[in-house]
N, C-alpha and C positions, 0 to 999 in steps of 0.2 A: 673276541678272539679266544681261541682255545688256549688256556694257560699251559697245558701240557706241551703243545706245539711251541708256544712262545719261549719255553725254557730251553728248547733245543736250538743250538746255533749250528748252521750247516755251512761248510766251506766248499764252494764250487771252483774247481781248478781246470781252466781250459784256455787255450790261446785263441779260440774262435769267439770273437766278440758277440756275434749273433747268438750262438749257443749259450754263452755265459749270461747274456741279457735275458734270453727266453727262459732258461731254467731258474735263474735267480728270481725273476718276476713271478713265475709259476709258484715257486716255493713260498715267496713272500705273500702271495695272494691266498695261500693255504694257511697262513698264520705263523710260518717259521721265520726265525731270524736268519738272515743269509749274509755271508761275506764272500767275496770273490778274489781270485788270484789268476793272473794271466801267465804265470811261469812257475816252475818248480821252486825256484829260489824265493819268490814272493810268498808262495804257500808255506814254505818252511819258516820264513821269518814270522808270518802271521801265526802259525801253529806254536811257535815258541813263546809268543806273547799273549795267547788267548786259548781258552779251552773250547774245542769244538766237539759236538756230539757225533758228527758225521762229516766225511769229506767225499765228494764226488770228484774223481781224478781222471782226467783225460790221459790216455796212454802215450800220446804224442805231444810233447811240450817243447817249446823252443830251446830250452837250456839242458834238459835231460829227460829221459824216459819216465813216464808215469809210474812204472814198476820200481824204478830207483827211488822216486819220491815216496812211494808206498813204504819201502824199507826205512827210509830216513824219517818219515813221520811216525813210524812205530817207536822210534827213540824219543820223540817229543811228547807223544800221548798214546800209549799202547791201548787205552780204553776207547779211543775214538774208533767208530766204525768207518771202514774205508771201502768205497765202491769204485771199481775201475770202469771207466766209460771209454769205448773205443769204436772207431769206424774201421779198424784194421784187425779184425778178429782172426786169430789162428789158434789151433789147439795148443800149440806151445805157449803162446802168450797167456791163454786162459789158465793153463795148469801152473805156469810160473807165477802169475798174479795170485792165484788162490794159495799156492804153497808159501808165498812170501807175506801172507797176511791179509789179502783182500777178503772182505766179507761177502762181496757179491761182484758180479761182472755183467755189465750192460753193453749191448751192441747198438750203435747208431745206425740208422735213424731210430730215435726213441719215440714211443708213444707216451702221451701225457700220463695215462693211467699206469703205465709201466714205471715211470719215474716216481710217481706218488706212492705206488704200492711198495716199491723197493725201499724208498725212504722210510715209510711208515713201518715196514717189517724190520728194517735194520735198527730203527730207534726203539722198537719194542724189544728186540733182542738185547740191545744195550741196557735198557731198563731192567730186563730179566737178569742179566749178568750182575748188575749192581745189587739187586735184591738178594740173589744167591750168595754173593760175597758178604753182604751185610749179615745174613743169617749165619754163615760160617764163622764170621768174626764174633757174633753174639754167642754161638755155641762154644767156641774155644775160650771165651772169656769166663764162662760159667764153671 
């Protein structure tokens, strides 16, 4: 197993059990650690108790909108990369999600390659952000 992938924990948030199972299995098969949540509240509770590298968030959840979850998760872990997943794309939803902190936006039905590439790219961006912050901290300490 790739140790770089194993260090990243991904939270998949969706009330569609088939999608949740499919995506979590796909990501686990790629070597990622995966946790799932079937509602916004469950995702919030999990993100308060665990650090996730990335969250894939469905825009339509049973208890509240994924965009609201996006905002609330920003409070629990602002460094977590957040990707909105939707089957209900509108230009307004896309812009609102991106303006409120989504790092990417995917439209269902998704292709396997699209999911894997987006996850990989977002995790690389997260690592890059950490390295840049570390360098800035080192420079300011000198």
